[in-house]
PDB file of N, CA, C, O and CB in Angstrom:
ATOM      1  N   UNK A   1       1.503 -35.805   7.437  1.00  0.00           N
ATOM      2  CA  UNK A   1       1.711 -35.171   8.446  1.00  0.00           C
ATOM      3  C   UNK A   1       0.698 -34.104   8.546  1.00  0.00           C
ATOM      4  O   UNK A   1       0.685 -33.267   7.643  1.00  0.00           O
ATOM      5  CB  UNK A   1       2.968 -34.781   8.462  1.00  0.00           C
ATOM      6  N   UNK A   2      -0.288 -33.993   9.662  1.00  0.00           N
ATOM      7  CA  UNK A   2      -1.153 -32.852   9.769  1.00  0.00           C
ATOM      8  C   UNK A   2      -0.465 -31.541  10.079  1.00  0.00           C
ATOM      9  O   UNK A   2       0.515 -31.502  10.824  1.00  0.00           O
ATOM     10  CB  UNK A   2      -2.142 -33.111  10.782  1.00  0.00           C
ATOM     11  N   UNK A   3      -1.016 -30.393   9.464  1.00  0.00           N
ATOM     12  CA  UNK A   3      -0.535 -28.955  10.013  1.00  0.00           C
ATOM     13  C   UNK A   3      -1.907 -28.289  10.279  1.00  0.00           C
ATOM     14  O   UNK A   3      -2.929 -28.683   9.717  1.00  0.00           O
ATOM     15  CB  UNK A   3       0.471 -27.985   8.844  1.00  0.00           C
ATOM     16  N   UNK A   4      -1.890 -27.364  11.072  1.00  0.00           N
ATOM     17  CA  UNK A   4      -2.841 -26.397  11.346  1.00  0.00           C
ATOM     18  C   UNK A   4      -2.347 -25.131  10.528  1.00  0.00           C
ATOM     19  O   UNK A   4      -1.183 -24.938  10.176  1.00  0.00           O
ATOM     20  CB  UNK A   4      -2.987 -26.159  12.923  1.00  0.00           C
ATOM     21  N   UNK A   5      -3.536 -24.220  10.264  1.00  0.00           N
ATOM     22  CA  UNK A   5      -3.496 -23.003   9.784  1.00  0.00           C
ATOM     23  C   UNK A   5      -4.147 -21.994  10.684  1.00  0.00           C
ATOM     24  O   UNK A   5      -5.317 -22.201  11.007  1.00  0.00           O
ATOM     25  CB  UNK A   5      -4.042 -23.017   8.539  1.00  0.00           C
ATOM     26  N   UNK A   6      -3.495 -20.875  11.149  1.00  0.00           N
ATOM     27  CA  UNK A   6      -4.057 -20.068  12.261  1.00  0.00           C
ATOM     28  C   UNK A   6      -4.252 -18.734  11.530  1.00  0.00           C
ATOM     29  O   UNK A   6      -3.262 -18.203  11.027  1.00  0.00           O
ATOM     30  CB  UNK A   6      -3.062 -19.966  13.632  1.00  0.00           C
ATOM     31  N   UNK A   7      -5.453 -18.155  11.436  1.00  0.00           N
ATOM     32  CA  UNK A   7      -5.906 -16.863  10.896  1.00  0.00           C
ATOM     33  C   UNK A   7      -5.837 -15.930  11.778  1.00  0.00           C
ATOM     34  O   UNK A   7      -6.516 -16.082  12.793  1.00  0.00           O
ATOM     35  CB  UNK A   7      -7.159 -16.844  10.410  1.00  0.00           C
ATOM     36  N   UNK A   8      -5.103 -14.858  11.656  1.00  0.00           N
ATOM     37  CA  UNK A   8      -4.964 -13.770  12.388  1.00  0.00           C
ATOM     38  C   UNK A   8      -5.684 -12.537  12.044  1.00  0.00           C
ATOM     39  O   UNK A   8      -5.351 -11.910  11.038  1.00  0.00           O
ATOM     40  CB  UNK A   8      -3.751 -13.539  12.433  1.00  0.00           C
ATOM     41  N   UNK A   9      -6.716 -12.109  12.852  1.00  0.00           N
ATOM     42  CA  UNK A   9      -7.584 -11.010  12.256  1.00  0.00           C
ATOM     43  C   UNK A   9      -7.571  -9.827  13.160  1.00  0.00           C
ATOM     44  O   UNK A   9      -7.624  -9.952  14.384  1.00  0.00           O
ATOM     45  CB  UNK A   9      -9.073 -11.478  12.034  1.00  0.00           C
ATOM     46  N   UNK A  10      -7.505  -8.733  12.581  1.00  0.00           N
ATOM     47  CA  UNK A  10      -7.130  -7.569  13.408  1.00  0.00           C
ATOM     48  C   UNK A  10      -8.576  -6.713  13.323  1.00  0.00           C
ATOM     49  O   UNK A  10      -9.162  -6.822  12.246  1.00  0.00           O
ATOM     50  CB  UNK A  10      -5.665  -6.692  12.756  1.00  0.00           C
ATOM     51  N   UNK A  11      -9.116  -5.999  14.196  1.00  0.00           N
ATOM     52  CA  UNK A  11     -10.280  -5.046  13.946  1.00  0.00           C
ATOM     53  C   UNK A  11      -9.699  -3.730  14.565  1.00  0.00           C
ATOM     54  O   UNK A  11      -9.028  -3.718  15.597  1.00  0.00           O
ATOM     55  CB  UNK A  11     -11.791  -5.551  14.686  1.00  0.00           C
ATOM     56  N   UNK A  12     -10.005  -2.688  13.872  1.00  0.00           N
ATOM     57  CA  UNK A  12      -9.281  -1.333  14.382  1.00  0.00           C
ATOM     58  C   UNK A  12     -10.332  -0.665  15.084  1.00  0.00           C
ATOM     59  O   UNK A  12     -11.274  -1.341  15.496  1.00  0.00           O
ATOM     60  CB  UNK A  12      -8.658  -0.316  13.180  1.00  0.00           C
ATOM     61  N   UNK A  13     -10.304   0.444  15.257  1.00  0.00           N
ATOM     62  CA  UNK A  13     -11.130   1.260  16.229  1.00  0.00           C
ATOM     63  C   UNK A  13     -12.339   1.717  15.516  1.00  0.00           C
ATOM     64  O   UNK A  13     -13.284   2.086  16.214  1.00  0.00           O
ATOM     65  CB  UNK A  13     -10.347   2.504  16.812  1.00  0.00           C
ATOM     66  N   UNK A  14     -12.447   1.747  14.309  1.00  0.00           N
ATOM     67  CA  UNK A  14     -13.409   2.102  13.397  1.00  0.00           C
ATOM     68  C   UNK A  14     -14.226   0.772  13.068  1.00  0.00           C
ATOM     69  O   UNK A  14     -15.114   0.874  12.222  1.00  0.00           O
ATOM     70  CB  UNK A  14     -12.738   2.771  12.142  1.00  0.00           C
ATOM     71  N   UNK A  15     -13.999  -0.480  13.674  1.00  0.00           N
ATOM     72  CA  UNK A  15     -14.630  -1.650  13.586  1.00  0.00           C
ATOM     73  C   UNK A  15     -14.145  -2.502  12.122  1.00  0.00           C
ATOM     74  O   UNK A  15     -14.631  -3.609  11.892  1.00  0.00           O
ATOM     75  CB  UNK A  15     -16.205  -1.291  13.685  1.00  0.00           C
ATOM     76  N   UNK A  16     -13.279  -1.951  11.299  1.00  0.00           N
ATOM     77  CA  UNK A  16     -12.671  -2.438  10.269  1.00  0.00           C
ATOM     78  C   UNK A  16     -12.008  -3.597  10.492  1.00  0.00           C
ATOM     79  O   UNK A  16     -11.056  -3.614  11.271  1.00  0.00           O
ATOM     80  CB  UNK A  16     -11.925  -1.611   9.786  1.00  0.00           C
ATOM     81  N   UNK A  17     -12.454  -4.784   9.794  1.00  0.00           N
ATOM     82  CA  UNK A  17     -11.692  -5.966   9.962  1.00  0.00           C
ATOM     83  C   UNK A  17     -10.833  -6.323   8.896  1.00  0.00           C
ATOM     84  O   UNK A  17     -11.235  -6.287   7.733  1.00  0.00           O
ATOM     85  CB  UNK A  17     -12.492  -7.002  10.201  1.00  0.00           C
ATOM     86  N   UNK A  18      -9.403  -6.747   9.271  1.00  0.00           N
ATOM     87  CA  UNK A  18      -8.271  -7.108   8.275  1.00  0.00           C
ATOM     88  C   UNK A  18      -7.673  -8.333   8.600  1.00  0.00           C
ATOM     89  O   UNK A  18      -7.359  -8.560   9.768  1.00  0.00           O
ATOM     90  CB  UNK A  18      -7.173  -6.090   8.216  1.00  0.00           C
ATOM     91  N   UNK A  19      -7.474  -9.160   7.695  1.00  0.00           N
ATOM     92  CA  UNK A  19      -6.601 -10.235   7.895  1.00  0.00           C
ATOM     93  C   UNK A  19      -5.112 -10.086   7.838  1.00  0.00           C
ATOM     94  O   UNK A  19      -4.451  -9.834   6.831  1.00  0.00           O
ATOM     95  CB  UNK A  19      -6.928 -11.128   7.032  1.00  0.00           C
ATOM     96  N   UNK A  20      -4.667 -10.279   9.080  1.00  0.00           N
ATOM     97  CA  UNK A  20      -3.268  -9.698   9.266  1.00  0.00           C
ATOM     98  C   UNK A  20      -2.348 -10.926   8.865  1.00  0.00           C
ATOM     99  O   UNK A  20      -1.278 -10.546   8.390  1.00  0.00           O
ATOM    100  CB  UNK A  20      -2.968  -9.132  10.901  1.00  0.00           C
ATOM    101  N   UNK A  21      -2.465 -12.021   8.923  1.00  0.00           N
ATOM    102  CA  UNK A  21      -1.643 -13.171   8.552  1.00  0.00           C
ATOM    103  C   UNK A  21      -2.289 -14.670   8.662  1.00  0.00           C
ATOM    104  O   UNK A  21      -3.263 -14.990   9.342  1.00  0.00           O
ATOM    105  CB  UNK A  21      -0.429 -13.101   9.431  1.00  0.00           C
ATOM    106  N   UNK A  22      -1.677 -15.310   8.012  1.00  0.00           N
ATOM    107  CA  UNK A  22      -2.193 -16.743   7.924  1.00  0.00           C
ATOM    108  C   UNK A  22      -0.714 -17.588   8.240  1.00  0.00           C
ATOM    109  O   UNK A  22       0.255 -17.458   7.493  1.00  0.00           O
ATOM    110  CB  UNK A  22      -2.978 -17.118   6.215  1.00  0.00           C
ATOM    111  N   UNK A  23      -0.698 -18.339   9.278  1.00  0.00           N
ATOM    112  CA  UNK A  23       0.341 -19.066   9.763  1.00  0.00           C
ATOM    113  C   UNK A  23       0.074 -20.649   9.777  1.00  0.00           C
ATOM    114  O   UNK A  23      -0.970 -21.184  10.149  1.00  0.00           O
ATOM    115  CB  UNK A  23       0.634 -18.539  11.102  1.00  0.00           C
ATOM    116  N   UNK A  24       1.091 -21.218   9.354  1.00  0.00           N
ATOM    117  CA  UNK A  24       0.929 -22.760   9.021  1.00  0.00           C
ATOM    118  C   UNK A  24       1.976 -23.335  10.235  1.00  0.00           C
ATOM    119  O   UNK A  24       3.058 -22.762  10.363  1.00  0.00           O
ATOM    120  CB  UNK A  24       1.472 -23.237   7.180  1.00  0.00           C
ATOM    121  N   UNK A  25       1.689 -24.291  10.976  1.00  0.00           N
ATOM    122  CA  UNK A  25       2.669 -24.799  11.755  1.00  0.00           C
ATOM    123  C   UNK A  25       2.125 -26.579  12.341  1.00  0.00           C
ATOM    124  O   UNK A  25       0.959 -26.837  12.642  1.00  0.00           O
ATOM    125  CB  UNK A  25       2.885 -23.543  13.058  1.00  0.00           C
ATOM    126  N   UNK A  26       3.023 -27.377  12.377  1.00  0.00           N
ATOM    127  CA  UNK A  26       2.879 -28.599  12.765  1.00  0.00           C
ATOM    128  C   UNK A  26       2.480 -28.740  13.954  1.00  0.00           C
ATOM    129  O   UNK A  26       1.767 -29.704  14.234  1.00  0.00           O
ATOM    130  CB  UNK A  26       3.829 -29.227  12.615  1.00  0.00           C
ATOM    131  N   UNK A  27       2.826 -27.869  14.855  1.00  0.00           N
ATOM    132  CA  UNK A  27       2.658 -27.905  16.214  1.00  0.00           C
ATOM    133  C   UNK A  27       2.524 -26.356  16.785  1.00  0.00           C
ATOM    134  O   UNK A  27       3.001 -25.433  16.125  1.00  0.00           O
ATOM    135  CB  UNK A  27       3.873 -28.714  16.833  1.00  0.00           C
ATOM    136  N   UNK A  28       1.948 -26.152  17.865  1.00  0.00           N
ATOM    137  CA  UNK A  28       1.957 -24.747  18.379  1.00  0.00           C
ATOM    138  C   UNK A  28       2.318 -24.860  19.982  1.00  0.00           C
ATOM    139  O   UNK A  28       1.872 -25.679  20.786  1.00  0.00           O
ATOM    140  CB  UNK A  28       0.422 -23.987  18.100  1.00  0.00           C
ATOM    141  N   UNK A  29       3.074 -24.003  20.164  1.00  0.00           N
ATOM    142  CA  UNK A  29       3.817 -23.710  21.485  1.00  0.00           C
ATOM    143  C   UNK A  29       4.103 -22.452  21.596  1.00  0.00           C
ATOM    144  O   UNK A  29       3.630 -21.633  20.807  1.00  0.00           O
ATOM    145  CB  UNK A  29       5.034 -24.397  21.678  1.00  0.00           C
ATOM    146  N   UNK A  30       4.961 -22.088  22.640  1.00  0.00           N
ATOM    147  CA  UNK A  30       5.280 -20.660  22.943  1.00  0.00           C
ATOM    148  C   UNK A  30       6.347 -20.156  21.911  1.00  0.00           C
ATOM    149  O   UNK A  30       6.390 -18.974  21.568  1.00  0.00           O
ATOM    150  CB  UNK A  30       5.833 -20.501  24.467  1.00  0.00           C
ATOM    151  N   UNK A  31       7.168 -21.069  21.453  1.00  0.00           N
ATOM    152  CA  UNK A  31       8.220 -20.451  20.278  1.00  0.00           C
ATOM    153  C   UNK A  31       7.470 -20.106  18.949  1.00  0.00           C
ATOM    154  O   UNK A  31       7.871 -19.192  18.228  1.00  0.00           O
ATOM    155  CB  UNK A  31       9.465 -21.616  19.848  1.00  0.00           C
ATOM    156  N   UNK A  32       6.182 -20.990  18.592  1.00  0.00           N
ATOM    157  CA  UNK A  32       5.506 -20.620  17.432  1.00  0.00           C
ATOM    158  C   UNK A  32       4.578 -19.344  17.667  1.00  0.00           C
ATOM    159  O   UNK A  32       4.460 -18.626  16.674  1.00  0.00           O
ATOM    160  CB  UNK A  32       4.709 -21.819  16.948  1.00  0.00           C
ATOM    161  N   UNK A  33       3.901 -18.943  18.815  1.00  0.00           N
ATOM    162  CA  UNK A  33       3.470 -17.872  18.912  1.00  0.00           C
ATOM    163  C   UNK A  33       4.337 -16.576  19.117  1.00  0.00           C
ATOM    164  O   UNK A  33       3.962 -15.446  18.802  1.00  0.00           O
ATOM    165  CB  UNK A  33       2.700 -18.065  19.723  1.00  0.00           C
ATOM    166  N   UNK A  34       5.425 -16.860  19.630  1.00  0.00           N
ATOM    167  CA  UNK A  34       6.622 -15.506  19.973  1.00  0.00           C
ATOM    168  C   UNK A  34       6.626 -15.255  18.317  1.00  0.00           C
ATOM    169  O   UNK A  34       6.172 -14.205  17.863  1.00  0.00           O
ATOM    170  CB  UNK A  34       8.656 -16.029  20.890  1.00  0.00           C
ATOM    171  N   UNK A  35       7.173 -16.300  17.452  1.00  0.00           N
ATOM    172  CA  UNK A  35       7.420 -15.936  16.149  1.00  0.00           C
ATOM    173  C   UNK A  35       6.345 -15.134  15.148  1.00  0.00           C
ATOM    174  O   UNK A  35       6.638 -14.329  14.264  1.00  0.00           O
ATOM    175  CB  UNK A  35       7.744 -17.123  15.607  1.00  0.00           C
ATOM    176  N   UNK A  36       5.009 -15.596  15.548  1.00  0.00           N
ATOM    177  CA  UNK A  36       3.864 -14.926  14.917  1.00  0.00           C
ATOM    178  C   UNK A  36       3.559 -13.373  15.420  1.00  0.00           C
ATOM    179  O   UNK A  36       3.137 -12.490  14.673  1.00  0.00           O
ATOM    180  CB  UNK A  36       2.611 -15.833  15.204  1.00  0.00           C
ATOM    181  N   UNK A  37       3.883 -13.194  16.973  1.00  0.00           N
ATOM    182  CA  UNK A  37       3.623 -12.013  17.331  1.00  0.00           C
ATOM    183  C   UNK A  37       5.006 -10.941  16.854  1.00  0.00           C
ATOM    184  O   UNK A  37       4.860  -9.817  16.373  1.00  0.00           O
ATOM    185  CB  UNK A  37       3.279 -12.139  18.906  1.00  0.00           C
ATOM    186  N   UNK A  38       5.961 -11.427  17.052  1.00  0.00           N
ATOM    187  CA  UNK A  38       7.172 -10.782  16.373  1.00  0.00           C
ATOM    188  C   UNK A  38       6.889 -10.378  15.124  1.00  0.00           C
ATOM    189  O   UNK A  38       7.064  -9.182  14.891  1.00  0.00           O
ATOM    190  CB  UNK A  38       8.323 -11.629  16.270  1.00  0.00           C
ATOM    191  N   UNK A  39       6.448 -11.155  14.155  1.00  0.00           N
ATOM    192  CA  UNK A  39       6.206 -10.791  12.745  1.00  0.00           C
ATOM    193  C   UNK A  39       5.191  -9.793  12.762  1.00  0.00           C
ATOM    194  O   UNK A  39       5.383  -8.760  12.121  1.00  0.00           O
ATOM    195  CB  UNK A  39       5.794 -11.959  11.860  1.00  0.00           C
ATOM    196  N   UNK A  40       4.056  -9.967  13.453  1.00  0.00           N
ATOM    197  CA  UNK A  40       3.063  -8.639  13.423  1.00  0.00           C
ATOM    198  C   UNK A  40       3.763  -7.405  13.731  1.00  0.00           C
ATOM    199  O   UNK A  40       3.733  -6.334  13.127  1.00  0.00           O
ATOM    200  CB  UNK A  40       1.861  -8.717  14.495  1.00  0.00           C
ATOM    201  N   UNK A  41       4.499  -7.794  14.942  1.00  0.00           N
ATOM    202  CA  UNK A  41       5.257  -6.319  15.298  1.00  0.00           C
ATOM    203  C   UNK A  41       6.184  -5.819  14.281  1.00  0.00           C
ATOM    204  O   UNK A  41       6.323  -4.608  14.108  1.00  0.00           O
ATOM    205  CB  UNK A  41       6.164  -6.394  16.625  1.00  0.00           C
ATOM    206  N   UNK A  42       6.817  -6.680  13.610  1.00  0.00           N
ATOM    207  CA  UNK A  42       7.561  -6.045  12.601  1.00  0.00           C
ATOM    208  C   UNK A  42       6.967  -5.622  11.417  1.00  0.00           C
ATOM    209  O   UNK A  42       7.576  -4.922  10.608  1.00  0.00           O
ATOM    210  CB  UNK A  42       8.495  -6.775  12.266  1.00  0.00           C
ATOM    211  N   UNK A  43       5.670  -6.044  11.234  1.00  0.00           N
ATOM    212  CA  UNK A  43       4.729  -5.367  10.108  1.00  0.00           C
ATOM    213  C   UNK A  43       4.018  -4.110  10.526  1.00  0.00           C
ATOM    214  O   UNK A  43       3.222  -3.561   9.764  1.00  0.00           O
ATOM    215  CB  UNK A  43       3.590  -6.358   9.652  1.00  0.00           C
ATOM    216  N   UNK A  44       4.296  -3.643  11.734  1.00  0.00           N
ATOM    217  CA  UNK A  44       3.444  -2.501  12.396  1.00  0.00           C
ATOM    218  C   UNK A  44       2.399  -2.666  13.218  1.00  0.00           C
ATOM    219  O   UNK A  44       1.692  -1.682  13.436  1.00  0.00           O
ATOM    220  CB  UNK A  44       2.915  -1.769  11.550  1.00  0.00           C
ATOM    221  N   UNK A  45       2.093  -3.894  13.823  1.00  0.00           N
ATOM    222  CA  UNK A  45       0.849  -3.686  14.968  1.00  0.00           C
ATOM    223  C   UNK A  45       1.475  -3.456  16.114  1.00  0.00           C
ATOM    224  O   UNK A  45       2.395  -4.134  16.571  1.00  0.00           O
ATOM    225  CB  UNK A  45      -0.182  -4.943  15.242  1.00  0.00           C
ATOM    226  N   UNK A  46       0.897  -2.315  16.687  1.00  0.00           N
ATOM    227  CA  UNK A  46       1.714  -1.642  17.941  1.00  0.00           C
ATOM    228  C   UNK A  46       0.932  -1.921  19.109  1.00  0.00           C
ATOM    229  O   UNK A  46       1.454  -1.435  20.111  1.00  0.00           O
ATOM    230  CB  UNK A  46       1.940   0.019  17.848  1.00  0.00           C
ATOM    231  N   UNK A  47      -0.148  -2.539  19.333  1.00  0.00           N
ATOM    232  CA  UNK A  47      -0.852  -2.997  20.311  1.00  0.00           C
ATOM    233  C   UNK A  47      -2.146  -4.264  20.362  1.00  0.00           C
ATOM    234  O   UNK A  47      -3.025  -4.186  19.503  1.00  0.00           O
ATOM    235  CB  UNK A  47      -1.261  -1.854  20.665  1.00  0.00           C
ATOM    236  N   UNK A  48      -2.191  -5.157  21.171  1.00  0.00           N
ATOM    237  CA  UNK A  48      -3.142  -5.742  21.211  1.00  0.00           C
ATOM    238  C   UNK A  48      -4.054  -5.636  22.293  1.00  0.00           C
ATOM    239  O   UNK A  48      -3.516  -5.741  23.395  1.00  0.00           O
ATOM    240  CB  UNK A  48      -2.819  -6.709  21.018  1.00  0.00           C
ATOM    241  N   UNK A  49      -5.396  -5.441  22.293  1.00  0.00           N
ATOM    242  CA  UNK A  49      -6.120  -5.094  23.328  1.00  0.00           C
ATOM    243  C   UNK A  49      -6.813  -6.209  23.868  1.00  0.00           C
ATOM    244  O   UNK A  49      -6.885  -6.349  25.089  1.00  0.00           O
ATOM    245  CB  UNK A  49      -6.939  -4.102  23.015  1.00  0.00           C
ATOM    246  N   UNK A  50      -7.436  -7.181  22.921  1.00  0.00           N
ATOM    247  CA  UNK A  50      -8.172  -8.418  23.240  1.00  0.00           C
ATOM    248  C   UNK A  50      -7.622  -9.600  22.457  1.00  0.00           C
ATOM    249  O   UNK A  50      -7.216  -9.349  21.323  1.00  0.00           O
ATOM    250  CB  UNK A  50      -9.673  -8.249  22.942  1.00  0.00           C
ATOM    251  N   UNK A  51      -7.563 -10.636  22.823  1.00  0.00           N
ATOM    252  CA  UNK A  51      -7.388 -11.926  22.152  1.00  0.00           C
ATOM    253  C   UNK A  51      -8.164 -12.966  22.446  1.00  0.00           C
ATOM    254  O   UNK A  51      -8.525 -13.178  23.604  1.00  0.00           O
ATOM    255  CB  UNK A  51      -6.241 -12.369  22.301  1.00  0.00           C
ATOM    256  N   UNK A  52      -8.519 -13.757  21.401  1.00  0.00           N
ATOM    257  CA  UNK A  52      -9.339 -14.941  21.678  1.00  0.00           C
ATOM    258  C   UNK A  52      -8.772 -16.077  21.184  1.00  0.00           C
ATOM    259  O   UNK A  52      -8.927 -16.213  19.970  1.00  0.00           O
ATOM    260  CB  UNK A  52     -10.637 -14.854  21.169  1.00  0.00           C
ATOM    261  N   UNK A  53      -8.096 -17.032  21.804  1.00  0.00           N
ATOM    262  CA  UNK A  53      -7.246 -18.031  21.542  1.00  0.00           C
ATOM    263  C   UNK A  53      -7.798 -19.542  21.712  1.00  0.00           C
ATOM    264  O   UNK A  53      -7.167 -20.555  21.411  1.00  0.00           O
ATOM    265  CB  UNK A  53      -6.134 -17.781  22.371  1.00  0.00           C
ATOM    266  N   UNK A  54      -8.989 -19.495  22.207  1.00  0.00           N
ATOM    267  CA  UNK A  54      -9.559 -20.835  22.308  1.00  0.00           C
ATOM    268  C   UNK A  54      -8.697 -21.848  23.215  1.00  0.00           C
ATOM    269  O   UNK A  54      -8.783 -23.054  22.985  1.00  0.00           O
ATOM    270  CB  UNK A  54      -9.701 -21.401  20.865  1.00  0.00           C
ATOM    271  N   UNK A  55      -7.938 -21.409  24.155  1.00  0.00           N
ATOM    272  CA  UNK A  55      -7.265 -22.526  25.044  1.00  0.00           C
ATOM    273  C   UNK A  55      -6.049 -22.992  24.523  1.00  0.00           C
ATOM    274  O   UNK A  55      -5.595 -24.057  24.940  1.00  0.00           O
ATOM    275  CB  UNK A  55      -8.121 -23.743  25.222  1.00  0.00           C
ATOM    276  N   UNK A  56      -5.266 -22.126  23.387  1.00  0.00           N
ATOM    277  CA  UNK A  56      -4.119 -22.396  22.946  1.00  0.00           C
ATOM    278  C   UNK A  56      -2.930 -22.524  24.232  1.00  0.00           C
ATOM    279  O   UNK A  56      -2.596 -21.659  25.041  1.00  0.00           O
ATOM    280  CB  UNK A  56      -3.876 -21.315  21.900  1.00  0.00           C
ATOM    281  N   UNK A  57      -2.531 -23.676  24.111  1.00  0.00           N
ATOM    282  CA  UNK A  57      -1.277 -23.866  25.210  1.00  0.00           C
ATOM    283  C   UNK A  57      -0.158 -22.985  25.535  1.00  0.00           C
ATOM    284  O   UNK A  57       0.237 -22.610  26.639  1.00  0.00           O
ATOM    285  CB  UNK A  57      -0.569 -24.929  24.890  1.00  0.00           C
ATOM    286  N   UNK A  58       0.350 -22.683  24.165  1.00  0.00           N
ATOM    287  CA  UNK A  58       1.621 -21.661  24.081  1.00  0.00           C
ATOM    288  C   UNK A  58       1.449 -20.363  24.148  1.00  0.00           C
ATOM    289  O   UNK A  58       2.372 -19.613  24.464  1.00  0.00           O
ATOM    290  CB  UNK A  58       2.333 -21.740  22.934  1.00  0.00           C
ATOM    291  N   UNK A  59       0.073 -19.882  23.817  1.00  0.00           N
ATOM    292  CA  UNK A  59      -0.035 -18.386  23.733  1.00  0.00           C
ATOM    293  C   UNK A  59       0.174 -17.647  24.968  1.00  0.00           C
ATOM    294  O   UNK A  59       0.935 -16.680  24.917  1.00  0.00           O
ATOM    295  CB  UNK A  59      -1.322 -18.002  23.246  1.00  0.00           C
ATOM    296  N   UNK A  60      -0.339 -17.927  25.985  1.00  0.00           N
ATOM    297  CA  UNK A  60      -0.208 -17.173  27.567  1.00  0.00           C
ATOM    298  C   UNK A  60       1.252 -17.074  27.817  1.00  0.00           C
ATOM    299  O   UNK A  60       1.713 -15.992  28.180  1.00  0.00           O
ATOM    300  CB  UNK A  60      -0.941 -18.126  28.965  1.00  0.00           C
ATOM    301  N   UNK A  61       2.131 -18.255  27.633  1.00  0.00           N
ATOM    302  CA  UNK A  61       3.615 -18.071  28.048  1.00  0.00           C
ATOM    303  C   UNK A  61       4.429 -17.079  27.119  1.00  0.00           C
ATOM    304  O   UNK A  61       5.604 -16.823  27.380  1.00  0.00           O
ATOM    305  CB  UNK A  61       4.359 -19.502  28.016  1.00  0.00           C
ATOM    306  N   UNK A  62       3.917 -16.645  26.261  1.00  0.00           N
ATOM    307  CA  UNK A  62       4.598 -15.589  25.369  1.00  0.00           C
ATOM    308  C   UNK A  62       4.430 -14.170  26.034  1.00  0.00           C
ATOM    309  O   UNK A  62       5.334 -13.352  25.865  1.00  0.00           O
ATOM    310  CB  UNK A  62       3.928 -15.580  23.836  1.00  0.00           C
ATOM    311  N   UNK A  63       3.463 -13.877  26.686  1.00  0.00           N
ATOM    312  CA  UNK A  63       3.235 -12.640  27.506  1.00  0.00           C
ATOM    313  C   UNK A  63       3.788 -12.589  28.765  1.00  0.00           C
ATOM    314  O   UNK A  63       3.679 -11.560  29.431  1.00  0.00           O
ATOM    315  CB  UNK A  63       1.924 -12.396  27.697  1.00  0.00           C
ATOM    316  N   UNK A  64       4.458 -13.709  29.249  1.00  0.00           N
ATOM    317  CA  UNK A  64       4.957 -13.580  30.786  1.00  0.00           C
ATOM    318  C   UNK A  64       6.568 -13.152  30.773  1.00  0.00           C
ATOM    319  O   UNK A  64       7.173 -12.994  31.833  1.00  0.00           O
ATOM    320  CB  UNK A  64       4.754 -15.184  31.663  1.00  0.00           C
TER     321      UNK A  64
END
């Protein structure tokens, strides 16, 4: 069974880059992205200014 690894990278206002998380999933969808964003929020991420998601199907529905 194939799985995908999603790497979440954050860049702060001083242009410092940090890997915020590595997430493994067999499928991607709204529930997966909701769990990723909830995890990031629980770990202190307060705001997302720009996202680059390369057409991921489930990502936009999380923000509606």
